[in-house]
KOLVO-459447 format. One record per residue (C-alpha): residue number from 1; residue in three letters; x, z, y. Coordinates in pm, whole numbers. Example, Ala and Ser with C-alpha at 12.3 -4.5 7.8 and 13.67 -1.06 7.14 Angstrom:
BEGIN
NODE   seq   type        X        Z        Y
NODE     1    ALA     1230      780     -450
NODE     2    SER     1367      714     -106
//
This chain:
BEGIN
NODE   seq   type        X        Z        Y
NODE     1    MET    -4227      339     5335
NODE     2    LYS    -4155      427     5696
NODE     3    LEU    -4307      317     6027
NODE     4    ILE    -4040      293     6296
NODE     5    LYS    -4048      204     6666
NODE     6    GLN    -3739       60     6830
NODE     7    LYS    -3690      -13     7200
NODE     8    VAL    -3474     -319     7273
NODE     9    PRO    -3381     -533     7573
NODE    10    MET    -3550     -871     7613
NODE    11    ASP    -3226    -1038     7502
NODE    12    PHE    -3071     -892     7187
NODE    13    ASN    -2920     -967     6846
NODE    14    LEU    -3045     -817     6520
NODE    15    PHE    -2791     -788     6237
NODE    16    LEU    -2953     -792     5893
NODE    17    TYR    -2721     -682     5612
NODE    18    GLY    -2710     -474     5296
NODE    19    ASP    -2575     -409     4946
NODE    20    ASP    -2239     -268     5051
NODE    21    HIS    -2172     -104     4711
NODE    22    GLU    -1905      133     4838
NODE    23    GLY    -1702      267     4546
NODE    24    SER    -1652      -60     4358
NODE    25    VAL    -1321     -246     4353
NODE    26    LEU    -1533     -560     4387
NODE    27    ARG    -1655     -452     4732
NODE    28    HIS    -1561     -708     4998
NODE    29    LYS    -1381     -474     5237
NODE    30    ASP    -1263     -751     5471
NODE    31    GLY    -1617     -886     5487
NODE    32    TRP    -1753     -544     5579
NODE    33    ASN    -1489     -511     5850
NODE    34    LYS    -1601     -847     5987
NODE    35    LEU    -1960     -718     6011
NODE    36    VAL    -1848     -403     6194
NODE    37    ASP    -1627     -601     6434
NODE    38    MET    -1912     -841     6515
NODE    39    ILE    -2159     -560     6580
NODE    40    MET    -1908     -391     6810
NODE    41    SER    -1821     -713     6995
NODE    42    PRO    -2010     -962     7217
NODE    43    TYR    -2219    -1208     7015
NODE    44    CYS    -2365    -1529     7158
NODE    45    ASP    -2299    -1424     7519
NODE    46    LEU    -2454    -1077     7483
NODE    47    LYS    -2262     -752     7517
NODE    48    PRO    -2227     -512     7219
NODE    49    ASN    -2499     -280     7355
NODE    50    CYS    -2744     -564     7281
NODE    51    ASN    -2655     -565     6911
NODE    52    PHE    -2887     -381     6671
NODE    53    ALA    -2859     -352     6292
NODE    54    VAL    -3078     -287     5988
NODE    55    ASP    -2903     -176     5667
NODE    56    HIS    -3095     -289     5358
NODE    57    GLY    -2956      -31     5117
NODE    58    ASP    -2740       12     4806
NODE    59    ILE    -2482      163     5035
NODE    60    ILE    -2287      306     4740
NODE    61    GLU    -2217      176     4389
NODE    62    ALA    -2348      500     4234
NODE    63    ILE    -2247      416     3876
NODE    64    CYS    -2147      717     3664
NODE    65    THR    -1965      730     3331
NODE    66    ASP    -2293      752     3135
NODE    67    ASP    -2421      428     3288
NODE    68    PRO    -2400      118     3059
NODE    69    ARG    -2251      -72     3355
NODE    70    TYR    -1968      177     3402
NODE    71    ASP    -1616       41     3380
NODE    72    SER    -1313      242     3486
NODE    73    THR    -1148      -79     3612
NODE    74    THR    -1431     -155     3858
NODE    75    THR    -1528      192     3985
NODE    76    SER    -1272      304     4242
NODE    77    LEU    -1427      628     4373
NODE    78    ASN    -1630      912     4226
NODE    79    ILE    -1980      972     4363
NODE    80    THR    -1879     1242     4613
NODE    81    LYS    -1608     1022     4759
NODE    82    GLN    -1843      723     4768
NODE    83    ILE    -2088      922     4980
NODE    84    LYS    -1815     1039     5219
NODE    85    GLN    -1676      687     5253
NODE    86    ALA    -2022      536     5312
NODE    87    ILE    -2067      774     5606
NODE    88    LYS    -1722      688     5739
NODE    89    ASN    -1794      314     5707
NODE    90    ARG    -2092      345     5947
NODE    91    GLU    -1964      610     6185
NODE    92    LYS    -1818      356     6427
NODE    93    PHE    -2143      164     6485
NODE    94    LYS    -2412      422     6399
NODE    95    LYS    -2566      400     6748
NODE    96    HIS    -2654       36     6675
NODE    97    ILE    -2836      113     6346
NODE    98    VAL    -3216       92     6359
NODE    99    CYS    -3251      234     6006
NODE   100    ILE    -3089      246     5663
NODE   101    LEU    -3296      168     5355
NODE   102    ASP    -3262      322     5012
NODE   103    GLY    -3152      117     4709
NODE   104    ASN    -3181      114     4332
NODE   105    HIS    -2816      221     4289
NODE   106    PRO    -2824      553     4484
NODE   107    ARG    -3190      608     4388
NODE   108    LYS    -3091      624     4023
NODE   109    LEU    -2880      933     4087
NODE   110    ARG    -3161     1173     4176
NODE   111    SER    -2959     1456     4019
NODE   112    PHE    -2729     1431     4324
NODE   113    GLY    -3027     1463     4560
NODE   114    ASP    -3167     1201     4796
NODE   115    ILE    -2833     1037     4864
NODE   116    THR    -2931      775     5123
NODE   117    SER    -3152     1019     5314
NODE   118    ASP    -2867     1272     5327
NODE   119    ILE    -2626     1006     5454
NODE   120    CYS    -2874      908     5725
NODE   121    GLU    -2911     1272     5828
NODE   122    GLU    -2533     1308     5851
NODE   123    LEU    -2510      994     6066
NODE   124    GLY    -2814     1082     6277
NODE   125    VAL    -2992      750     6207
NODE   126    PRO    -3347      692     6073
NODE   127    PHE    -3395      680     5697
NODE   128    GLY    -3616      380     5623
NODE   129    THR    -3702      487     5266
NODE   130    TRP    -3744      192     5026
NODE   131    SER    -3913      -26     5288
NODE   132    ALA    -3981        5     5658
NODE   133    LYS    -4201     -164     5913
NODE   134    ILE    -4030     -175     6251
NODE   135    THR    -4216     -237     6577
NODE   136    TYR    -3984     -365     6849
NODE   137    GLU    -4079     -283     7208
NODE   138    THR    -3928     -341     7551
NODE   139    LYS    -3771      -55     7742
NODE   140    LYS    -4111      -18     7915
NODE   141    GLY    -4292       12     7583
NODE   142    GLU    -4435     -342     7579
NODE   143    PHE    -4490     -488     7232
NODE   144    LEU    -4258     -768     7117
NODE   145    PHE    -4291     -815     6740
NODE   146    LYS    -4302     -641     6402
NODE   147    HIS    -4043     -661     6128
NODE   148    HIS    -4088     -577     5759
NODE   149    CYS    -3766     -487     5578
NODE   150    ILE    -3734     -382     5214
NODE   151    HIS    -3450     -325     4968
NODE   152    GLY    -3628     -527     4700
NODE   153    SER    -3632     -516     4322
NODE   154    ARG    -3640     -874     4195
NODE   155    THR    -3381    -1141     4130
NODE   156    ILE    -3399    -1466     4323
NODE   157    THR    -3258    -1762     4134
NODE   158    SER    -3324    -2124     4041
NODE   159    THR    -3202    -2351     3762
NODE   160    ALA    -3293    -2678     3934
NODE   161    ASP    -3045    -2960     3873
NODE   162    ASP    -2974    -3030     4241
NODE   163    ILE    -2828    -2787     4495
NODE   164    LYS    -3082    -2879     4765
NODE   165    ARG    -3367    -2815     4528
NODE   166    ARG    -3214    -2486     4411
NODE   167    VAL    -3183    -2359     4768
NODE   168    ALA    -3536    -2473     4856
NODE   169    ASN    -3672    -2307     4542
NODE   170    MET    -3500    -1979     4621
NODE   171    GLU    -3628    -1982     4980
NODE   172    LEU    -3982    -2035     4851
NODE   173    ILE    -3940    -1752     4598
NODE   174    LEU    -3825    -1524     4879
NODE   175    LYS    -4125    -1623     5089
NODE   176    ARG    -4364    -1570     4797
NODE   177    LEU    -4226    -1222     4729
NODE   178    LEU    -4273    -1104     5087
NODE   179    LYS    -4555    -1293     5256
NODE   180    ASP    -4850    -1094     5117
NODE   181    ILE    -4719     -743     5186
NODE   182    TRP    -4768     -729     5565
NODE   183    GLY    -4967     -990     5758
NODE   184    ASP    -4863     -902     6113
NODE   185    CYS    -4484     -928     6088
NODE   186    LEU    -4280    -1206     6247
NODE   187    ILE    -3977    -1134     6025
NODE   188    HIS    -3952    -1023     5662
NODE   189    SER    -3609     -928     5529
NODE   190    MET    -3499     -819     5181
NODE   191    GLY    -3178     -706     5014
NODE   192    HIS    -3102     -639     4646
NODE   193    SER    -3068     -992     4508
NODE   194    HIS    -2736    -1052     4691
NODE   195    LYS    -2846    -1397     4808
NODE   196    LEU    -2790    -1508     5167
NODE   197    LEU    -3103    -1707     5251
NODE   198    VAL    -3301    -1788     5565
NODE   199    CYS    -3644    -1947     5529
NODE   200    GLU    -3752    -2075     5869
NODE   201    PRO    -4106    -2151     5986
NODE   202    GLU    -4209    -2515     5948
NODE   203    GLN    -4396    -2707     6214
NODE   204    THR    -4702    -2893     6086
NODE   205    LEU    -4873    -3178     6266
NODE   206    TYR    -5251    -3155     6318
NODE   207    LEU    -5498    -3350     6529
NODE   208    SER    -5756    -3234     6779
NODE   209    ASP    -5982    -3402     7032
NODE   210    SER    -6104    -3325     7381
NODE   211    ARG    -6293    -3532     7639
NODE   212    GLY    -6305    -3831     7407
NODE   213    SER    -5931    -3842     7338
NODE   214    ILE    -5739    -3760     7021
NODE   215    HIS    -5435    -3533     7059
NODE   216    GLN    -5151    -3449     6823
NODE   217    ASN    -5038    -3088     6806
NODE   218    TYR    -4787    -2884     6612
NODE   219    THR    -4821    -2539     6466
NODE   220    ASN    -4570    -2276     6569
NODE   221    ARG    -4490    -2450     6896
NODE   222    ARG    -4379    -2119     7041
NODE   223    THR    -4104    -1944     6845
NODE   224    GLY    -4179    -1605     6997
NODE   225    ALA    -4384    -1321     6858
NODE   226    PRO    -4759    -1378     6870
NODE   227    LYS    -4974    -1092     6989
NODE   228    THR    -5226    -1132     6706
NODE   229    GLU    -5295     -897     6416
NODE   230    TYR    -5230    -1172     6162
NODE   231    ILE    -4948    -1426     6157
NODE   232    HIS    -4985    -1715     5917
NODE   233    PRO    -4714    -1698     5644
NODE   234    ASP    -4587    -2044     5743
NODE   235    HIS    -4514    -1916     6094
NODE   236    ARG    -4292    -1627     5988
NODE   237    TRP    -3920    -1592     5916
NODE   238    TYR    -3789    -1472     5577
NODE   239    VAL    -3436    -1346     5518
NODE   240    ASN    -3241    -1244     5209
NODE   241    THR    -2962    -1039     5358
NODE   242    GLY    -2663    -1122     5135
NODE   243    ALA    -2415     -864     5003
NODE   244    PHE    -2058     -735     5010
NODE   245    TYR    -2013     -730     4631
NODE   246    LYS    -1781     -990     4480
NODE   247    LEU    -1879    -1150     4153
NODE   248    PHE    -1526    -1245     4052
NODE   249    GLU    -1191    -1071     4103
NODE   250    ASN     -858    -1143     3937
NODE   251    GLY     -799     -907     3645
NODE   252    VAL    -1145     -747     3669
NODE   253    THR    -1468     -810     3476
NODE   254    SER    -1784     -721     3666
NODE   255    TYR    -2121     -648     3507
NODE   256    SER    -2261     -937     3713
NODE   257    GLU    -2003    -1169     3560
NODE   258    VAL    -2098    -1048     3210
NODE   259    ALA    -2464    -1119     3291
NODE   260    GLY    -2370    -1481     3364
NODE   261    TYR    -2466    -1490     3732
NODE   262    SER    -2349    -1792     3931
NODE   263    PRO    -2116    -1755     4233
NODE   264    ILE    -2300    -1666     4553
NODE   265    SER    -2225    -1677     4926
NODE   266    LEU    -2151    -1325     5045
NODE   267    GLY    -2236    -1224     5399
NODE   268    PHE    -2520    -1125     5630
NODE   269    ALA    -2763    -1266     5886
NODE   270    VAL    -2804    -1234     6262
NODE   271    ALA    -3138    -1297     6434
NODE   272    ARG    -3108    -1403     6799
NODE   273    PHE    -3380    -1299     7045
NODE   274    ARG    -3387    -1423     7400
NODE   275    ASP    -3655    -1335     7657
NODE   276    GLY    -3837    -1156     7376
NODE   277    ASP    -3858    -1470     7159
NODE   278    ILE    -3673    -1545     6838
NODE   279    GLN    -3440    -1840     6887
NODE   280    GLY    -3297    -1861     6537
NODE   281    ILE    -3127    -1671     6255
NODE   282    ASP    -2759    -1731     6177
NODE   283    ARG    -2612    -1709     5825
NODE   284    ILE    -2268    -1545     5846
NODE   285    THR    -2057    -1600     5535
NODE   286    ILE    -1755    -1385     5455
//
């Protein structure tokens, strides 16, 4: 893992994305272009220099001919060309990237070297390894909040009979996977499972008394980053960062389709911070 410090303005946007899978014909090129355009453009009344981004890995497909998942109809580029294209894909907005995480796809090809690390070196951006803990500070070095990001290694799914219950179940699975790793992070974000999920903090009513009167209070009244060493899991934000890998394409059979995975919403998330406080996290579908 990697500890990273990032200076940001008091008002900024944080783009959380991953699982680009460059080199597959199932890659959502138009969706990726939408991400790049949004990072390089004003978002929610803030100029582009207030946009920051964390890449959650699997930046190339990295499937060779000896891989059981290999299919000549779905792999569009060889590994060398995938690496070159992944660099080119990020060249335009590399100054906005806080870090790039590794992923199980490039990590499997150790015979080619440390692919993601080499790409980061070429771009001049921090390599976050498999997971990173990012401390965000003001331009003056004042602490704002901490962010735990990880590529991930587990599938998030639910077979509940109702869509609302399925979504709620998957959000709770995401929370369960991440909440016990770091206790002082306001945001946890994970890639890998290709789901686009945002699990928000819930306000809970509790009672207190003072001077002979009973008062009602709510947890998490302030949405901003607490200055404590421990943040209760119910007061944190959890994000599954989506993907740019299509499950279905006309005339093509993907390994995900063969595995029987259900259709998913492709895209990414954007966390909005104003005056140093988190205001919300937007799900951007593509």
